[in-house]
C-alpha positions in Angstrom: -10.5 -14.4 3.9 -9.0 -15.8 7.1 -6.6 -13.6 8.9 -4.2 -16.4 9.8 -2.3 -17.8 6.8 -0.2 -20.9 7.1 2.8 -20.3 5.0 5.9 -22.4 4.1 9.4 -21.9 2.6 12.2 -24.3 1.7 15.9 -23.9 2.1 17.5 -26.7 0.0 20.8 -28.3 -0.9 21.7 -28.7 -4.6 21.1 -32.2 -5.8 23.3 -32.1 -8.9 20.6 -31.9 -11.6 17.4 -30.0 -12.4 15.1 -33.0 -12.5 15.9 -34.2 -9.0 16.0 -30.7 -7.7 12.5 -29.9 -9.0 11.2 -33.3 -7.8 12.6 -32.7 -4.3 10.8 -29.4 -4.1 7.6 -31.0 -5.3 7.8 -33.4 -2.3 8.5 -30.5 0.1 5.4 -28.7 -1.3 3.3 -31.8 -0.8 4.5 -32.2 2.8 3.7 -28.5 3.4 0.2 -29.0 2.0 -0.3 -32.0 4.3 0.7 -29.7 7.2 -2.0 -27.2 6.1 0.2 -24.6 4.3 -1.6 -22.5 1.7 1.5 -20.8 0.2 5.1 -21.8 -0.3 8.2 -20.2 -1.7 11.5 -21.6 -2.9 15.1 -20.2 -3.0 16.7 -18.1 -5.7 17.0 -20.0 -9.1 15.7 -23.0 -7.1 15.9 -25.5 -10.0 19.6 -24.9 -10.7 22.9 -24.5 -8.8 24.0 -21.0 -8.0 26.1 -20.8 -11.1 26.8 -17.1 -10.7 29.9 -18.0 -8.7 31.6 -18.3 -12.1 31.3 -16.6 -15.5 30.8 -19.3 -18.1 28.6 -19.4 -21.1 27.6 -23.0 -20.4 25.3 -21.8 -17.6 22.9 -20.1 -19.9 21.6 -23.7 -20.4 19.7 -23.3 -17.1 17.5 -20.5 -18.6 13.9 -21.2 -19.7 10.8 -19.1 -20.6 8.4 -17.8 -18.0 5.6 -18.8 -17.9 5.8 -21.3 -20.8 8.9 -23.2 -19.7 8.9 -26.7 -18.2 9.5 -25.7 -14.6 6.8 -23.2 -14.3 4.5 -25.6 -16.1 5.2 -28.3 -13.5 4.7 -25.8 -10.7 1.3 -24.8 -12.1 0.3 -28.5 -12.0 1.7 -28.7 -8.4 -0.4 -25.7 -7.3 -3.5 -27.3 -8.7 -2.7 -30.6 -6.9 -1.9 -29.1 -3.5 -4.2 -26.0 -3.6 -1.2 -23.8 -2.6 0.1 -20.5 -3.9 3.7 -21.1 -5.1 6.5 -18.6 -5.6 8.9 -20.0 -8.2 12.3 -18.4 -8.7 14.0 -19.4 -12.0 16.5 -18.2 -14.6 14.4 -16.6 -17.3 15.1 -16.2 -21.0 12.7 -13.8 -22.7 14.4 -14.0 -26.1 18.0 -14.5 -27.3 20.2 -12.1 -25.3 17.4 -11.2 -22.8 17.9 -13.0 -19.6 16.5 -12.2 -16.1 16.6 -13.5 -12.5 12.9 -14.0 -12.1 10.2 -15.4 -9.8 6.8 -16.5 -11.1 3.8 -16.4 -8.8 1.2 -19.1 -9.3 -2.2 -19.0 -7.6 -3.7 -21.9 -5.6 -5.7 -23.1 -8.7 -2.6 -23.2 -10.9 -3.3 -19.8 -12.5 -0.1 -18.0 -13.5 -0.5 -14.5 -12.0 2.7 -12.9 -13.2 6.4 -12.5 -12.5 8.9 -10.3 -10.7 12.3 -9.7 -12.2 15.2 -8.8 -9.9 16.1 -5.2 -10.1 19.5 -4.9 -8.5 22.2 -7.1 -10.1 25.5 -7.6 -8.2 28.8 -8.0 -9.9 31.3 -8.9 -7.1 33.5 -12.0 -6.4 31.3 -15.1 -6.1 28.2 -13.2 -7.4 28.9 -12.5 -11.1 25.3 -11.9 -11.9 25.7 -9.1 -14.5 27.3 -11.7 -16.7 24.0 -13.5 -16.9 21.1 -11.1 -16.0 19.6 -7.9 -17.2 18.1 -5.6 -14.5 14.4 -6.2 -13.9 12.0 -4.0 -15.8 8.5 -5.0 -14.6 8.4 -2.8 -11.5 7.4 -4.2 -8.1 4.1 -6.1 -8.7 1.9 -7.2 -5.8 -0.2 -10.2 -6.7 -3.7 -10.9 -5.5 -3.6 -14.5 -4.5 -5.9 -17.0 -2.7 -4.1 -16.1 0.6 -3.8 -12.4 0.2 -1.5 -9.8 -1.4 2.0 -11.2 -2.1 5.1 -9.6 -3.4 8.6 -10.8 -4.2 12.1 -9.2 -3.7 15.1 -11.3 -4.8 18.4 -11.6 -2.8 20.6 -8.6 -3.5 17.5 -6.5 -3.8 17.1 -6.7 0.0 19.9 -4.2 0.5 17.9 -1.5 -1.2 15.0 0.0 0.8 13.2 1.5 -2.1 11.7 -1.7 -3.5 10.6 -2.9 0.0 8.6 0.4 0.2 7.1 0.1 -3.2 5.8 -3.3 -2.3 4.3 -1.9 0.9 2.7 1.0 -1.1 1.3 -1.7 -3.4 -0.5 -3.3 -0.5 1.7 -6.4 0.1 0.9 -8.4 3.2 3.7 -11.0 2.7 6.9 -10.6 0.7 9.1 -13.5 -0.2 12.8 -12.8 -0.5 14.5 -15.9 -2.2 18.2 -15.6 -1.8 21.6 -17.2 -2.3 24.1 -15.6 0.2 27.2 -17.0 1.8 28.6 -17.0 5.2 31.6 -14.7 5.0 29.9 -12.0 2.9 26.7 -11.0 4.6 25.8 -13.3 7.4 25.8 -10.5 9.9 23.2 -8.6 7.8 20.9 -11.6 7.3 19.0 -11.2 10.5 19.1 -7.4 10.4 17.8 -6.3 7.0 14.6 -8.3 6.5 13.3 -7.7 10.0 14.0 -4.1 9.6 12.2 -4.0 6.2 9.3 -5.8 7.8 9.1 -3.2 10.5 9.6 -0.2 8.2 7.0 -1.4 5.8 4.7 -3.2 8.2 4.2 -6.5 6.5 5.4 -10.1 6.8 8.7 -11.2 5.2 9.8 -14.8 4.2 13.6 -14.8 4.0 14.9 -17.9 2.2 18.6 -18.8 1.8 20.3 -21.7 0.2 22.3 -24.1 2.3 25.6 -26.0 1.8 28.4 -25.7 -0.8 28.0 -26.4 -4.5 30.4 -27.4 -7.3 30.8 -24.0 -9.0 32.6 -22.2 -6.2 33.5 -21.9 -2.6 30.4 -20.0 -1.4 29.1 -21.5 1.9 25.4 -20.9 1.8 24.3 -20.7 5.4 20.5 -21.3 5.4 19.0 -19.8 8.5 15.8 -19.0 6.6 12.9 -17.5 8.5 9.5 -15.7 8.6 9.4 -12.3 10.3 6.3 -10.3 11.4 5.6 -6.6 11.0 7.0 -6.0 14.5 10.3 -7.5 13.5 9.8 -10.7 15.5 10.7 -14.1 14.1 7.7 -16.3 13.6 8.8 -19.6 15.2 12.4 -20.7 15.1 14.9 -19.7 12.5 16.1 -22.6 10.3 19.5 -24.1 10.9 22.7 -23.2 9.0 23.8 -26.5 7.7 20.8 -28.7 6.6 17.9 -28.6 4.3 14.6 -27.6 5.9 11.0 -27.0 5.3 9.5 -24.3 7.5 5.7 -24.0 8.0 4.5 -21.1 10.1 1.1 -19.4 10.9 1.1 -15.7 9.9 -1.7 -13.6 11.5 -2.4 -10.9 8.9 -4.6 -9.0 11.4 -1.3 -7.9 12.9 -0.6 -5.8 9.9 -3.6 -3.5 10.6 -2.8 -3.4 14.3 0.8 -2.3 13.7 -0.2 0.3 11.0 -2.7 1.8 13.4 -0.2 1.9 16.3 3.0 3.0 14.5 1.4 4.9 11.6 4.5 5.0 9.4 2.5 5.2 6.2 0.5 8.2 7.6 3.7 10.0 8.4 5.5 9.5 5.1 6.7 12.7 3.4 6.8 11.9 -0.4 6.7 15.6 -1.1 10.2 15.8 0.5 11.8 12.8 -1.1 12.6 14.1 -4.6 16.4 14.0 -4.0 16.2 10.2 -3.4 15.6 9.6 -7.1 18.1 12.0 -8.6 21.1 10.4 -10.4 
């Protein structure tokens, strides 16, 4: 397997309906493939607006099964067409009353590899997610893909270091963090937390944020998506804060071994001393 992986992400504006939103992402993916990308990831609940700005039963209509729903089905076809691994965040319904904020991971041949369900569910103004989502219950899976070992952590999860570490212990080389976060709430954290997680856990992180304002609230999603390496350095430029963008970057996975040999954080862990971290 080549050490350099060309990876892509999309920060997108909401189009007003699912069909055009999915179609737009399909075109971004095709363009990424034309530019040589072998993996791409989309933003949190990418095929819908960020409806969690309000609490309204009408928004359960955005939910669909994973992997047997229409969006994941289309993304599997897209993966086969483009030969790319695709990280697909959607609103999942498992059965009546069981809803999750989920990301499906699809391999480059269209194989559905599995899903991650968001663990940490916020319930604060503009982010009323507990109204819609149950906490994730599938652990922190790391998926063996055509480009390497890929994990997912979703939006509010990024504030909790434990999941980042679990993904590292699971062998992740690249972690996608699809998000929907707005300017006044956490902009000053956006370029701190994911680079810090990349350093602490010694892998690459793809941080994706929505961009623009949507009809269900006043949140101003500020984009500025990026890739960051295991030394905490941005890979290429950070995306802008106002417009939709496709980022395509080369990630040298050989850097992971180099950093782990030099900094040796995994060697010096003390799990025998950490019992208090998991006490209620």
